C-alpha distance (Angstrom), angle and dihedral (degrees) to the residues before:
residue distance angle dihedral
X1 . . .
X2 3.80 . .
X3 3.80 88.9 .
X4 3.79 93.2 50.8
X5 3.79 91.2 47.3
X6 3.78 92.0 49.9
X7 3.79 91.7 49.6
X8 3.81 90.2 49.3
X9 3.78 91.2 52.7
X10 3.81 92.4 49.4
X11 3.78 87.8 54.7
X12 3.80 99.2 42.0
X13 3.80 114.3 19.8
X14 3.78 103.3 82.2
X15 3.72 122.2 131.3
X16 3.74 93.4 -135.3
X17 3.78 127.0 167.1
X18 3.77 110.0 -93.1
X19 3.75 102.1 -162.6
X20 3.76 143.0 38.2
X21 3.78 124.6 -94.4
X22 3.82 109.5 -81.1
X23 3.77 126.0 151.5
X24 3.83 117.7 -109.0
X25 3.77 127.6 -139.7
X26 3.75 124.6 -108.5
X27 3.82 95.5 57.6
X28 3.75 116.3 -175.3
X29 3.79 113.0 -139.9
X30 3.81 91.6 -139.5
X31 3.79 96.1 48.1
X32 3.80 126.1 85.2
X33 3.78 115.4 -109.9
X34 3.75 113.7 -71.2
X35 3.82 92.7 -116.4
X36 3.81 89.8 56.0
X37 3.83 93.2 48.2
X38 3.84 91.5 48.5
X39 3.81 91.4 47.7
X40 3.80 91.8 50.6
X41 3.81 92.6 49.0
X42 3.77 92.2 45.5
X43 3.76 90.8 52.1
X44 3.81 90.7 56.4
X45 3.78 89.8 48.0
X46 3.83 92.2 51.0
X47 3.77 88.8 49.6
X48 3.84 90.7 52.9
X49 3.79 90.6 -114.6
X50 3.77 88.9 138.8
X51 3.79 100.4 165.3
X52 3.81 91.8 51.9
X53 3.80 90.3 44.5
X54 3.78 91.3 55.8
X55 3.76 91.0 49.7
X56 3.79 91.7 51.0
X57 3.77 94.8 46.8
X58 3.80 90.9 48.5
X59 3.79 89.1 50.2
X60 3.78 89.0 52.3
X61 3.80 90.7 51.3
X62 3.80 92.0 50.3
X63 3.81 92.9 52.0
X64 3.82 96.6 36.7
X65 3.83 104.8 27.8
X66 3.83 94.6 165.9
X67 3.73 135.3 57.3
X68 3.80 138.9 36.3
X69 3.79 95.8 -53.0
X70 3.79 91.6 57.8
X71 3.78 90.7 48.4
X72 3.80 93.0 47.3
X73 3.80 89.5 47.8
X74 3.81 88.6 58.3
X75 3.78 91.0 54.1
X76 3.78 91.7 48.0
X77 3.78 89.7 51.1
X78 3.80 90.6 53.5
X79 3.80 89.8 51.3
X80 3.84 93.1 45.4
X81 3.78 92.1 53.6
X82 3.81 90.9 48.3
X83 3.82 91.5 51.2
X84 3.80 90.5 46.2
X85 3.79 88.6 57.5
X86 3.76 93.9 -115.8
X87 3.78 100.1 133.0
X88 3.81 97.5 172.4
X89 3.80 91.8 53.2
X90 3.82 91.7 45.0
X91 3.81 91.9 50.6
X92 3.84 91.9 47.2
X93 3.81 90.3 49.8
X94 3.82 91.9 47.5
X95 3.81 91.2 49.1
X96 3.80 90.7 49.3
X97 3.78 91.0 52.8
X98 3.81 93.0 46.9
X99 3.80 90.7 49.0
X100 3.80 95.2 46.5
X101 3.82 99.1 38.6
X102 3.80 108.4 26.1
X103 3.79 92.7 155.4
X104 3.79 96.9 44.6
X105 3.82 111.8 132.3
X106 3.83 90.5 -124.2
X107 3.83 99.5 41.5
X108 3.83 86.2 114.4
X109 3.79 87.3 70.6
X110 3.81 90.1 58.3
X111 3.81 91.9 53.0
X112 3.78 88.8 47.9
X113 3.79 96.1 51.6
X114 3.82 89.7 45.1
X115 3.79 89.0 56.2
X116 3.77 91.6 46.4
X117 3.77 93.6 50.5
X118 3.78 92.0 52.8
X119 3.78 91.0 41.9
X120 3.83 93.9 54.9
X121 3.78 92.4 41.8
X122 3.77 89.9 55.7
X123 3.80 104.6 34.7
X124 3.79 93.4 92.8
X125 3.79 95.9 59.4
X126 3.72 91.2 68.8
X127 3.77 94.9 61.2
X128 3.84 85.1 110.6
X129 3.79 93.8 175.7
X130 3.82 90.7 67.0
X131 3.79 93.4 94.0
X132 3.76 93.1 -122.5
X133 3.80 116.2 141.2
X134 3.80 102.8 -99.2
X135 3.80 92.2 -144.4
X136 3.83 87.8 66.2
X137 3.77 92.2 62.8
X138 3.77 121.0 92.9
X139 3.84 113.7 -145.0
X140 3.81 92.4 -165.9
X141 3.80 95.3 106.6
X142 3.81 90.1 52.1
X143 3.78 90.8 48.8
X144 3.83 91.6 47.9
X145 3.81 90.2 47.6
X146 3.79 90.8 52.2
X147 3.79 91.0 48.2
X148 3.82 92.8 52.4
X149 3.81 92.4 48.3
X150 3.80 90.0 46.8
X151 3.78 90.1 52.9
X152 3.78 89.0 51.2
X153 3.79 97.8 50.7
X154 3.84 93.5 42.6
X155 3.77 95.7 46.5
X156 3.77 97.5 35.8
X157 3.80 109.3 22.8
X158 3.81 91.6 163.3
X159 3.84 94.5 49.8
X160 3.80 116.2 128.6
X161 3.79 86.1 -124.7
X162 3.83 96.6 52.5
X163 3.81 97.6 86.8
X164 3.77 92.5 55.2
X165 3.81 91.0 43.1
X166 3.84 89.6 54.9
X167 3.83 91.0 51.6
X168 3.75 91.0 50.1
X169 3.83 92.4 47.3
X170 3.79 89.0 54.5
X171 3.79 90.7 50.7
X172 3.77 92.3 47.6
X173 3.81 93.4 50.6
X174 3.79 89.6 54.0
X175 3.81 92.5 45.9
X176 3.81 93.6 49.0
X177 3.80 90.8 48.4
X178 3.82 89.6 51.8
X179 3.76 89.4 50.0
X180 3.79 91.0 55.1
X181 3.82 91.2 47.9
X182 3.79 92.2 51.3
X183 3.78 91.0 50.3
X184 3.76 91.0 48.0
X185 3.81 91.0 51.5
X186 3.79 89.5 47.7
X187 3.81 88.9 56.6
X188 3.80 92.2 44.3
X189 3.81 92.6 54.1
X190 3.78 90.2 52.7
X191 3.74 95.2 48.2
X192 3.80 95.2 -108.2
X193 3.78 90.2 134.3
X194 3.79 98.7 162.6
X195 3.78 91.3 52.9
X196 3.82 90.1 47.5
X197 3.78 91.7 51.6
X198 3.79 92.1 48.0
X199 3.83 91.3 51.6
X200 3.82 91.6 48.0
X201 3.80 90.9 49.9
X202 3.82 89.1 52.6
X203 3.82 89.5 57.1
X204 3.83 90.0 54.0
X205 3.81 91.6 49.1
X206 3.80 101.5 38.9
X207 3.78 103.7 30.6
X208 3.86 106.6 28.8
X209 3.83 95.8 150.8
X210 3.79 99.7 51.7
X211 3.83 129.8 97.4
X212 3.81 88.8 -114.1
X213 3.85 89.8 78.4
X214 3.79 88.6 83.7
X215 3.82 92.6 54.7
X216 3.80 92.4 44.1
X217 3.81 91.4 54.7
X218 3.81 90.9 49.9
X219 3.78 89.2 51.8
X220 3.78 90.7 50.2
X221 3.83 90.2 52.4
X222 3.80 91.8 50.1
X223 3.82 95.5 40.6
X224 3.82 95.6 48.5
X225 3.82 89.5 44.8
X226 3.81 91.7 52.7
X227 3.81 89.3 48.9
X228 3.79 91.2 51.8
X229 3.79 91.6 -118.1
X230 3.81 95.1 139.3
X231 3.81 97.9 169.9
X232 3.80 93.2 53.3
X233 3.80 89.4 42.9
X234 3.80 91.4 54.0
X235 3.80 92.0 46.1
X236 3.80 90.8 53.5
X237 3.80 89.9 46.9
X238 3.81 91.5 52.6
X239 3.82 91.4 51.1
X240 3.80 89.6 47.4
X241 3.81 92.9 49.5
X242 3.80 92.8 46.8
X243 3.78 95.6 49.7
X244 3.82 98.9 32.8
X245 3.83 106.4 27.5
X246 3.79 92.1 171.1
X247 3.81 92.2 61.6
X248 3.82 115.3 115.4
X249 3.82 114.9 -106.8
X250 3.76 118.3 -99.2
X251 3.81 119.6 -96.3
X252 3.83 122.4 -114.7
């Protein structure tokens, strides 16, 4: 899936100009023409000189604060921060564009980059084989990424970015469910059985269509068993057996 997502990005995620060259209002006598400023900034962006591109686009906005070039410059800044691996700045720039231009024909792009910035900021926390205590990880970036992609697909279901957003949402749901399972197992190993059961129940409620349901049911069987709640343990075992008949029987 990562490969397919990467290929999709290479094909679609380009901060290209979205309009023809037309002069904007608010021209400053001391500034170069807006077309020239945009072309210079775009050149830096295309050459991966992201810091310089941001400076040039911001200069354009200061000299020409109104019109399509200023709006496009804000989108380009969002993209430049994302490519520069500055997720917080990219998200702030995307939020600013969404707030200022909610009806812009390319506002879907801002939602998309906002989701990507959170997605890339968070992707490392789900390397669950790293040995890090899972309770030390904060899933907020994944949750925020999911929320941005959800906004995109609900508001703009026909957007060119919607198919990739849906793929990433599916991945994030699975990753968040795994996170909850790892935390539940962490509690189970330390004898915090009530906490383990609560986490497992959250997986059943929040992520019912993910593979982690199997693990959550197993944790419920073990947690209820450790708490001496035999009726609930047996109920969980019956659900597990019905939905996953190949699962090994519980111990004890």
